[in-house]
C-alpha positions, 0 to 999 in steps of 0.5 A: 623742918627748921635748919638754923635755929637762933638764940640769945636774943632779948632785952638790953639797955644801950651800951650793952651786949647780947651774944647770938647763936645760930645752930645750923643742921647738918643737911644745908650748905654752910659755906657761908652763914650770915646774920641779917637784921630786921628793923621794925617797918624796914627791910632785912639788911645785912650785919655780917657773914663769914665763910667756912674759911674765915673770910668775914664781912661786915656791914658798916652798921656793926663795924666795930661793935659786932663780931661774928665768928663759928665753930664748925665742930659745932656747926654753930655761928655767933654774933657778939654785939657790943655798945648795943644802940637803940637802932639795933633793935629788931629781929636778927636772922640767920641765913645760909647757902649764899655768898659774902654778898648775897643771902642764900635760901635758908633762913631761921625764924629769927630772934628778937633784939630789944634795945631800950634807950 
C-alpha cells in the first residue's frame, strides 16, 4: 500500500517552473514531511522539510528558488520549484516520519523531473 503519492513531475526547460504534490495517507506520521532529490548516479539528498506547525528548512541547493508548503486539511505537501536548472534533474521523493534533520521510514515512489538546458 503506497502511503505517499507524488505527482507533478515532468520535462521543463531551464528557467521554468514545476509544482510537485505529495498526497499523504492518514495512517502514517505526518508531523514532518520532506522532499528529497536523487540526481542520476547520486545519493538522495534533502531539498526541504516542513512541520505541521509550519517550521521549514531548506537545503542550500533550493534556497530562493524552491518553496515548500502544506495543506493539512488536504493532507498534501507541495514543492514549488522556480528557476529550474539542469542540475535539478532527477527523481523527487516525498518522505514522512522523520525530523527536520533526518528522513523518516516512509517514502513515496518518486516523481521524475527533467530540466533541459
